C-alpha positions in Angstrom: 137.7 78.6 162.3 140.3 81.0 163.5 140.2 82.8 166.9 136.4 82.5 166.9 135.7 83.2 170.6 138.2 86.0 171.1 136.9 87.6 167.9 133.3 87.5 169.0 134.3 88.9 172.5 136.2 91.8 170.9 133.3 92.5 168.6 130.9 92.6 171.5 133.0 94.8 173.7 134.0 97.3 171.0 130.5 97.5 169.6 129.1 98.2 173.1 131.7 100.9 173.8 131.2 102.4 170.3 127.4 102.6 170.7 127.6 103.9 174.3 130.1 106.7 173.5 129.5 107.6 169.9 128.7 111.3 169.6 128.7 112.5 166.0 126.0 115.2 166.3 127.5 118.6 167.1 125.4 121.6 168.0 125.6 124.7 165.8 124.8 128.3 166.7 121.4 129.8 166.0 121.9 133.5 165.5 118.4 134.0 166.9 119.4 132.4 170.2 117.4 129.6 171.8 113.8 129.4 173.2 110.3 130.0 172.0 111.3 133.1 170.0 114.1 131.3 168.2 112.1 128.2 167.0 113.1 126.6 163.7 111.3 124.3 161.3 112.2 122.7 158.0 116.0 122.3 157.2 117.2 121.7 153.7 120.7 121.6 152.2 121.0 122.2 148.4 124.6 120.8 148.5 127.3 119.9 151.0 127.8 123.5 152.1 124.7 125.6 151.4 121.6 125.2 153.5 118.4 126.9 154.5 116.1 126.7 157.6 112.6 128.1 157.9 112.2 130.3 161.0 108.9 130.1 163.0 108.8 133.9 163.4 109.4 134.5 159.7 112.4 134.5 157.4 115.2 132.0 157.1 118.6 131.0 158.4 121.1 130.6 155.5 124.6 129.1 155.5 127.2 128.7 152.8 129.8 126.9 154.9 127.9 123.8 156.1 126.5 125.6 159.2 129.7 126.9 160.7 127.9 130.3 160.4 124.2 130.8 160.0 122.9 134.2 158.9 119.3 135.4 159.4 117.5 136.5 156.2 114.1 138.1 156.1 113.0 139.0 152.6 110.1 141.1 153.8 111.0 142.5 157.2 107.8 144.6 157.5 105.6 141.5 157.2 104.2 139.5 160.0 104.3 136.0 158.4 105.1 133.1 160.6 105.8 129.5 159.7 105.1 126.1 161.4 108.0 124.3 163.0 105.9 121.3 164.1 105.2 119.9 161.6 108.3 121.2 159.8 106.9 121.2 156.3 106.8 124.9 155.3 109.8 125.0 152.9 110.8 123.3 149.7 113.8 123.6 147.3 114.4 122.4 143.8 118.2 122.5 143.0 120.2 125.4 144.3 118.1 128.2 142.8 114.3 127.6 143.3 112.9 127.8 146.8 109.5 128.4 148.4 108.2 128.9 151.9 104.6 129.1 153.1 103.6 131.0 156.2 100.6 132.5 158.1 99.8 136.2 157.5 99.4 138.0 160.8 101.0 135.4 162.9 98.7 134.3 165.7 95.9 136.6 164.2 95.5 134.0 161.4 94.8 136.3 158.5 95.6 134.0 155.6 98.6 132.3 153.9 101.5 133.7 151.9 104.2 132.1 149.9 107.8 133.5 149.6 109.5 132.4 146.4 113.0 132.7 145.0 114.3 131.6 141.5 117.9 132.8 142.0 119.1 131.1 145.1 117.8 133.7 147.5 119.3 136.8 145.9 115.7 138.1 145.6 112.3 136.9 146.7 108.7 137.6 145.7 105.5 137.1 147.6 102.3 135.3 146.6 99.1 135.5 148.6 97.5 132.1 148.6 94.6 133.0 150.9 93.5 136.1 152.7 90.6 134.4 154.6 90.4 134.9 158.3 91.4 131.9 160.3 93.6 130.4 157.6 97.1 129.2 158.3 99.8 128.0 155.9 100.9 124.5 156.8 102.8 122.7 154.0 104.4 123.3 150.6 106.4 120.9 148.4 107.6 121.2 144.8 108.4 118.2 142.6 110.2 120.3 140.1 110.4 124.0 139.3 106.8 124.1 137.9 104.7 121.5 139.8 104.0 122.2 143.5 101.5 121.4 146.2 100.4 123.2 149.3 98.0 122.8 152.3 96.3 125.4 154.4 94.0 124.9 157.4 91.2 127.1 158.7 91.1 127.0 162.5 87.7 128.7 162.5 85.9 126.2 160.2 88.2 123.3 161.1 88.7 122.6 157.4 91.9 122.0 155.4 92.5 123.0 151.8 94.8 121.4 149.2 96.3 123.4 146.3 98.3 122.7 143.2 100.3 124.8 140.8 101.8 123.9 137.4 103.6 127.2 136.8 106.0 127.5 139.7 103.5 129.1 142.1 102.1 132.0 140.0 98.7 130.4 140.0 97.2 127.9 142.5 94.1 125.8 142.0 92.2 124.1 144.8 92.0 120.3 144.7 90.8 117.5 146.9 93.6 116.4 149.2 94.1 113.5 151.6 96.2 115.1 154.3 100.0 115.8 154.8 101.8 114.6 151.7 105.0 113.7 149.9 105.5 113.8 146.1 108.4 112.1 144.3 107.5 113.7 140.9 104.7 115.7 139.4 102.4 112.7 139.2 103.2 110.3 142.1 102.4 111.3 145.7 101.3 109.9 149.0 99.3 111.4 151.9 98.2 110.4 155.4 95.4 111.5 157.6 93.3 110.5 160.6 89.7 110.8 161.6 88.0 113.5 163.7 88.2 117.3 163.5 92.0 117.4 163.9 92.8 113.9 162.5 93.6 112.7 166.0 91.5 109.5 165.9 91.7 106.2 164.0 91.5 104.9 161.5 94.7 106.4 160.2 95.0 106.1 156.4 97.5 106.4 153.7 96.4 107.4 150.2 98.3 107.5 146.8 97.8 109.6 143.7 99.3 108.8 140.3 97.9 111.9 138.6 99.3 114.8 140.5 96.5 114.9 143.1 93.6 114.9 140.8 92.4 111.7 142.5 93.5 109.6 145.5 93.3 105.9 146.3 93.4 104.4 149.8 96.3 102.0 150.3 96.4 101.4 154.0 94.2 101.8 157.1 95.4 101.5 160.6 93.1 101.3 163.7 95.8 101.0 166.3 96.5 103.8 168.8 98.9 106.5 167.7 98.5 108.9 164.8 100.9 109.3 161.9 103.2 112.4 162.0 105.6 112.2 159.0 106.1 110.6 155.6 109.0 110.4 153.2 109.9 108.6 150.0 113.4 108.2 148.4 111.9 107.1 145.1 108.7 105.8 143.6 108.9 102.5 145.4 110.6 103.0 148.8 108.8 105.0 151.5 108.3 105.4 155.2 105.6 106.7 157.6 106.3 107.5 161.3 104.1 108.6 164.2 103.1 108.2 167.8 103.9 105.2 170.1 107.0 104.2 168.2 104.9 103.6 165.0 107.0 103.1 161.9 105.7 101.7 158.6 107.6 100.9 155.4 106.9 100.1 151.8 109.2 98.9 149.0 106.6 98.7 146.3 105.1 102.2 146.1 102.6 101.6 148.9 100.9 98.5 147.4 102.0 96.9 150.7 102.8 98.6 154.0 104.3 96.8 156.9 105.2 97.8 160.5 108.9 98.0 161.3 109.4 97.0 165.0 113.2 96.8 165.4 114.0 100.5 164.9 114.9 101.3 168.5 112.7 104.5 168.6 111.1 105.1 172.0 107.5 103.7 172.0 106.5 106.2 174.6 107.4 109.2 172.5 106.5 110.5 169.1 108.7 110.6 166.0 108.0 113.8 164.1 109.7 113.2 160.8 111.6 110.6 158.7 114.4 111.2 156.2 115.1 108.4 153.6 118.1 109.4 151.6 117.8 106.4 149.3 116.5 102.8 149.4 119.0 101.9 152.1 119.9 104.9 154.3 117.1 106.2 156.5 117.0 108.3 159.7 114.1 108.5 162.3 114.2 110.8 165.3 113.1 109.9 168.8 113.8 111.0 172.4 114.3 109.5 175.8 111.6 109.6 178.4 111.9 110.9 182.0 113.2 114.0 183.6 115.7 115.2 181.0 114.5 114.2 177.6 117.4 113.8 175.1 116.6 113.6 171.4 118.4 110.9 169.5 118.3 109.6 165.9 117.9 106.0 164.8 119.8 105.2 161.6 119.6 102.2 159.2 122.1 101.7 156.4 120.3 98.8 154.8 116.6 99.8 154.5 115.6 98.9 158.0 117.2 95.5 158.8 119.7 96.9 161.3 119.7 100.1 163.2 122.1 102.2 165.2 121.7 105.1 167.7 123.1 108.6 167.1 122.8 110.7 170.3 122.4 114.5 170.0 124.0 117.0 172.4 120.6 118.3 173.5 118.7 117.6 176.7 115.9 119.4 178.4 113.7 119.1 181.5 110.9 121.2 179.8 109.2 118.1 178.4 108.9 119.2 174.7 112.2 118.3 173.2 111.6 116.9 169.8 113.6 116.8 166.5 111.5 118.5 163.9 113.5 118.1 160.6 116.4 116.1 159.3 118.4 116.5 156.1 121.3 114.4 154.8 123.3 115.0 151.6 125.1 111.7 151.9 125.3 109.0 154.7 128.2 110.8 156.4 126.9 114.4 156.4 123.6 115.7 157.7 121.8 118.3 159.8 118.7 118.6 162.0 116.6 121.1 163.8 115.1 120.5 167.2 112.9 122.2 169.8 113.8 125.7 171.1 115.7 126.7 168.0 118.5 124.2 168.1 120.6 123.0 165.2 123.0 120.1 165.0 125.4 118.8 162.3 126.4 115.1 161.8 129.7 114.4 160.3 131.5 111.0 160.3 134.5 112.3 158.4 137.5 114.2 159.7 137.8 117.6 158.0 140.8 118.7 155.9 141.4 121.5 158.4 141.6 119.0 161.2 144.1 116.9 159.2 146.3 119.9 158.5 146.3 120.7 162.2 147.2 117.2 163.1 144.0 116.7 165.2 142.8 113.3 163.9 141.2 110.7 166.0 141.0 107.0 165.2 137.6 106.1 163.6 136.1 103.6 161.3 133.2 104.7 159.1 130.2 102.8 157.7 130.9 101.4 154.3 129.1 102.9 151.3 127.1 101.8 149.5 125.6 99.3 151.9 124.1 96.9 151.0 126.5 96.5 148.0 127.2 94.4 145.0 129.9 93.6 144.3 132.1 96.4 145.7 132.0 99.0 148.4 134.2 101.7 149.9 135.4 101.9 153.5 136.9 105.1 155.0 138.9 105.3 158.2 141.1 107.7 160.2 144.4 106.9 161.8 145.2 109.0 164.8 148.9 108.2 165.1 151.5 106.3 163.1 151.7 102.6 163.6 150.6 99.2 162.3 147.1 99.3 160.8 145.1 96.2 160.0 141.7 96.2 158.3 140.2 92.7 157.9 136.9 91.2 156.8 135.1 88.3 158.6 132.1 86.3 157.9 129.3 85.8 160.6 131.1 82.8 161.9 134.2 84.8 162.7 136.3 83.4 160.0 138.7 85.8 158.4 137.9 86.0 154.6 140.0 89.0 153.5 142.8 91.3 154.6 142.4 94.8 153.1 145.1 96.6 155.0 148.2 95.2 156.9 150.9 97.8 157.0 152.5 100.8 158.8 150.6 104.0 158.2 151.0 107.6 159.2 148.2 109.6 160.8 145.6 110.7 158.3 142.4 109.8 156.4 142.4 106.6 154.3 140.0 104.9 151.8 140.0 101.3 150.7 137.7 99.5 148.3 136.5 96.0 149.0 135.7 93.8 146.0 133.4 90.9 147.0 133.1 89.4 143.5 134.1 86.0 144.8 131.9 86.0 147.9 128.4 84.9 148.4 125.5 87.1 149.7 125.3 87.7 153.4 126.4 89.8 156.4 130.1 90.5 156.8 132.0 92.3 159.5 135.0 94.5 159.0 137.4 95.3 161.8 140.0 98.1 162.1 142.9 97.4 164.5 145.5 100.1 165.1 147.4 100.1 168.4 144.9 100.1 171.2 142.0 101.1 168.9 139.6 98.4 167.7 136.3 99.0 166.0 134.0 96.8 163.8 131.0 97.4 161.6 128.6 95.3 159.6 128.1 95.3 155.9 125.7 93.4 153.7 126.5 91.9 150.3 123.3 91.4 148.2 123.4 89.8 144.8 
C-alpha cells in the first residue's frame, strides 16, 4: 500500500474544495428581461448549438449559438396565447425540424387551447385549435415521433382534465382516458402520475403505465406518504425517475414493474423538485433549492444511475421565496441548459471552449469520465492551465496506485486520455490529476 494516508487526506481536502467552489452554471441573457413578464418554461436543445424555450407570455426564445444570443420569436404576434412555465411541459421537439407548443387562448381569460406547430425547424408555423371551451387551459404536449403525440388540457371551471392523442402529427386529435402528467418513450410505451382530490394534491399518489399508446393504463405504484409528485422522465423503456415534494425521488430500472425511493440524492427535503432529466441510464439531473432568506437553486447530478451524487450550484439567488428550476436539458454529460423562476436561463459547460484556448485563457480542470459506469474503457478530459509536469493516475478504493495514464511535461491546452480497464475487476476507482499546485480527483465505476 503506497502513500495511503496522504492520498486519502489529499482526496478529502481537494474533493471538499472542489465541491465548495465548483461553479459550472453560467447565466445567459433573456431578451425579455427578468421578472413575472419574462417567465420561461420548457427548454429543449435539438443539438449542441440550437435550442428553443417556451415563453409564458407566448412565443419562443431561439438560439443557434448555444445560448450566447437568444432571440424572441412569436409566430402569431396578434394572438393572446400563453403557456405554462410551472409545470414546464408545453413544448416538444422531434429532431431539428418538428416542434409543437401548447398554450391557453386568451391568457388569463381561459378561452381554450391552441397548438403551434412547425415542420421545418421554425421557418414557418401553423396553428391548431385543440379546444375553444371556456375555462380550458393547455397544459402538456409530447410527441414520441413526427406522427404520434399526446396532450393534456384542464378546465378550471369544471375541475376536469382531458387527455388527447394524435397519430398524424397533430392535424387531428382524439380524446382518450388519461392518468395525469405523462412521459412517452415511443408511440406505445408511456407512464403517468397523479394524485387524489380536485387538483391531485392529496394521497394516494399513483404511477400508471400504458403499453398501447394510452388506450389503457395499469397502476404500477401507489404512495400514501406526504408530498405529491411533480415530474417524470425516462431515458429508455426501462430506466425512469419521478420527483416531487419533500425531497421525494423514485427510480425504476425495469419499466416501472418496481419503483424504489432514492434517499441519497442530496435534494432539499424541505423544498420541491419540479422536474427531472435522465440523459441515459447513468446520467441524471434533479433540481432543488436552498431554504431560508435567499433561496438559491442548485442541481444534483449522478453519473452512475443514482449511486453517487454531486452538487452543481447555479448563479441565481432570490429573497422572493419562489425560486425554482423549471426545466433542464442536456445534450451530453458536459453540456446542458436550464430555465428558472423570473425568466432566468443558465448554461452548464464542463469543457473549455476553442475560443478560450486560442486566447490562452485556460484554467486547470478535471472532468468526469464518460461513459461512467464503463466496461472496459472510458475517456477522461482535462485542461492544463500552464506548462509543467502533469500526472494523471488511477487508484483503487484502498489508495493503491493501479495505473499511470499521464506522466510528462505538457503545454497549456485541452487533453483527452483513454483508460482501458480490461485487466481490472469491477469496482470504484479514483483518478487524480496533479499539475503544479493543482490537484483534483473524481470517482469512476467499472461494471462488468
